[in-house]
N, C-alpha and C positions, 0 to 999 in steps of 0.2 A: 504361428504366433510371432509377431514382431516385438522387438525390445527397444525401449526408449530410455536413454540415460538423461535424467534431469540433473543438471549440473549448475551449482551456484550456492551462495550463502556461506555461512561460517558457523561452526558449532560453538565458537568462543563468543560470538556476538549475536545472540538470538533476538530476532525481531520479526517485522512483517515479511521480509523476504524469505526467511527461513520457514515461517509458517506457510507461506505460499508454496514453497518447494515440497514440504512434507505433505500438505493436503493434496496438491496436484498429483503427486505420486500415488497416494492412496486412492484418489478418485479414478485415475486411469486404470489402476489394477482392478478396481471394483466395477468398471464399466462393462466388462465382458464384451469388448468390441474388437478383439483380435490383437490387442496390444498389452504388454506388461511394461512396468516402469520401475526404475531404481534411482534413488537419489544419492548423489555424492556431492560433498561441499568442495568449493574452490579455495576457501579460507583466505580470501584476498582482502577482507575488510580491515582497514586501519593498519596496513602493512608498515613495518619499520625496516630499516636496512638489515638489522640483525635477523629478521624473520624471513628474508628473501630466500635463503637456501631451503628452508622448510616448505615455503609456498611453492617453489619451483619443483620440489619433490611431488607435489600434488598432481603435476602433469602426467605422472606415471599411471594415473587412474585410467586414462584413455586406452593405452595399449593393453592394459590388464583386463578390460571389460569388453565382452562381445556385445555389440549394439548395432541396431539398424539405423538409429538416428540419435543425435545429440541435441537436447533442448537446453541451450545455454541461457542462464539468467544473468544479464549484464548490469552490474552496478558499479564496478571499479575497472580502471583501465587494465589492470592485471588479468581480469577475466578474459580479455580478448586474446591472451596467450593461449588459452584453451581452444579458442576458435581456430587459430592457426595450427595448433597441434593436431586437432581433429582433421583439418584440411590436409595436412601432410600425410595422415593415415588413411585418407580417402573416405572419411566418414561424412555423411550429410549433416549439416548443422542448421538448426532453427534458433534464432536469437530473440529473446524478449528483453527490452530495456526496462530497467527499474530505477530511473532517475528522471529528474525534471530540469526545467530551464535554468534553475538557480544552482544546480550542481556544479562543482568546480570543473568537471569535464566538459561542461557546456559554456561556462563563463570565460574560461581562458582560451583565447583563439587557437593557440598552438595545440592544446589538448583536444579541442573540438575537432580540428582538422585531422589530427592523428586518429581519433576514434572513427571518424567517417571513413578514412582510408582503410583502417583495419577491418571495419564491418563489411567492406566489399567482398570479403571472403565468405560471408554467410550465404546459404542457399535460400533462406527465407527469414523475414522479420515478422515475429508474432507479437503484434502490438496489443497493449492492454485496453486501449479505448480508441474510438474514432477521433482523430485529431491529434494523437500523440506525435505523429510525424511533423506536425506544425509547431510543436513545443520544443523538440530537440532536433539536432542535425543528424540526418540519416542519409546513407548513400542512395542516389537515384539508381533505378534499374534493378534493385534487389526486390523480388516479389514480397508482397505483404499479405498477412492474414490478421484477423482479430481473434483474440482469445479473451478469457475472463478470469477474474480472481476466484479463489476458492474460500468460501466463508466457513467458519466453524459450524459443524453440524448442529450444535445446540442453538445457535441463533437462527437457524433455518427451521427448527422444529419446536422450539419452546413456545408455550402459550404466552400471548401478550398480556401483560398485567393491565388491570383497570386503573388508569392514572387519574388522579384528582388532587384537590388541594389548592391553596391560595399562594403557595410559594413555588416559583419557577426553579426547578432543579436542573442545574448544569453539571456536565461531566467533561473532563478533558483527560485524555490518556495517551501515553507514548513515552518516548525518550524526551525528558523535559529540557527545553532550551528556548532561547529567544526565537530562533528560526522556526521552531515547531509551533509557536504561538502560545507558549505557556504563560508568558508575562502578559500577553494580550487577553488571556482568559481572566486574569486578575483585574485588568483594566475594564473588561466587559462587565464583570460583577459590580465594580464601582459605578460604572455608567448606568447600569440598570437601577441600582439603588438610588442614584441621584435623580432618576426619572420617576421615582416612587414605586418601583416594581420590587416586591419582596423576592429575594433570590438566595439560593444556597448553591454551593459548588463543591465537587470532589475533583481534585487534581491527582491523577493516578500515574505513578511512574518514578523513575530514578534519574539522577544526573550526577555530574561531578560535584564535589563538595563546594566549590566556589559558586556554582549556579544555584545550589540549594540554599546557601547563605543569602544570596541575592534575592531568591524567590521569597524566602521568609521575610526579608526586609521589605519587599514590595507589598506583601500582604499586610504587614504591620503599618507601613506608611499610608496605605489606603484605608486603614481601620476596618479590616475585613477578617480579623482573627476569629470572630464568631460566625462568619459566613463561608469561608473557604477552608476545606479540610484537605490536608496532604495525606495521600495514601500510598504506601510502598507498592511497587509493582506486584500484581496479583496473577494467579494462574488463569487459564482460559475460562474455567467455570465461574470463578469469582468475577472476572471481567464482565461476562454475560449477565450475571446477577446485578452488578452495579449499573450496567446499561439499562436493565429492566426497571431500575429505580429512578432513572433520569427522564427528563422531558426534552432536553436540548443537549446536543454535542457541540462544544466549542472547539473548533479545529481551525484556528486562524493562522495556519501554517503558510510559510512562504518557501518551503523546501520540498514537500512531498509531491512526487509525480502523480501517484494514484493511491491515496491513503486508504488502506484496508479498513481502518477503524471507522471511516465514514460509512462504508457499506455495512459493516457489522452493526453500527448504530441504527441505520435505516432499517435493517432487517428486524431489529428489536423495537421498532416504533418510535425511535428517538429522532427528532428533527435536527438536522445539522446546520450550523452556520459556519461557513468555511472561508479560508483565504482564497484569493483570486489566482488559483493555479489551474492549469488546463484539466487535469484529471478530476480534481474535486468539482470543478465547474461542470464537467460532463455528467457527474453523478447527480448534482442538484438539478440540472436541466432535465434529466430523465425521471427523477424520483421525488423532487421537492426539497425544500430548504432554502437557504439564502447564501449567495456569494457576496461577501462584504467588499464593497468598493475600496480598493487600496489595502485590502486585508485588515482594515482598522476595526478596533473595538467599538468606536463611536458609531460607525455605520451599522455594525451588527446589533448594537444596543437599540438604535433607532428602529430597525426592522422588527426586533422582538417586542419592543415596547408598544408598537402599533397593533399588535395582535393579542387577542384574548388567549388566556392559557387553555381554555377548552378547545378553541379552534386549532391551536398548535397540536394538542394531543390527538385530535381527530385526524389531522393531516398525517401525523406519525403512523397511525393505524393503517391508513390507506397506502402509504408508502411501503410499509412492511410487506403487505400482500404482494405488491409488484416485484419487490426485490427478491422475495423468497421464490417466486415463480421463475424469475430470470436466472437466479444463481443456484438452482439445484445442482448438486454435484454431477449427476448424470448428464445434464445439459452442458455444463462447463467442460466435462471430460470429453464429450463427443466433439465439442468445438476444437479442443486441442488435438484430438486424434485426426479430425478432418484436415487441420493445418499440417500435421505430420505426414499424412498420406499425400497431400498435395505437394509437399516438399520432395518426397521420394518420386512422385510422378513427374514433376517438372525437371528433376535432376536426370531421370531416365530419358526424358525427351531430348534434353540437351546432349546426352551422350550418344544418341542414335545418329 
């Protein structure tokens, strides 16, 4: 039995990356395919100078843990210290990027070059979608594999509700911000209303106090107080329930590399309108929905307004079946394990 260390994320900042790590670990352990997995956090998110000693102490997790392969989830530059620590210990490392073209590590040339240089130590890059290497800078010559995301079991197994009604129900969920498309969701509701389309929306999540003040002001300025409801972040079960009550996911983000919420929505029969980011674009190309040109609310509203509510709901049901078939945990775990075994095999070939 081989043992995989899933390494990444932070207990103090739970989000999509942490859900990915937790579910991937559970899925590999359940796959009964000759591997076990254990998750350890790197705790590198939002590091300050005062937190560096504690974060550096997390490097000790590698020599303490007996593993056959390290599967590192890369979202911050400090994560790559774990790559080089594993290399020094002689451990094979597979790296999955969890960032997009608009991340600071890609926008700042010096940081981008530094990451490319550090990533040359990886034995394999396990990419989240075909085309990810075109969105972010990665070192040439490092072998690639494709892996998938791990969706909540509930959205893979829950019965799809019968959707009906004359009001288009939107949902937006995540860490609320301009970059995540939260304010464009408000603008989308206003644009649909102005086109004569009855609409309601739930915006689910939290943010800093300044952003929340600005968000409430934007809702008031657009005269959408009776249309847009703000919902505090909810647990997984309630999020799935709220998705089941929606027709459309508004995710006009310009930040996310591969937004898990889009796949979760698709699995629940919710049609996504997304920002023009490579990962979200790949989801829409496979399963349906709309990529808004320029990530604008106006373009998303024009696309939605041109479609009947019934046809949108029917499209959602068709998409759900495809996503559920492709993202079953056994399928996704086997893909990860195949990449892990190829990592070990290619490393052994190089050492001969």
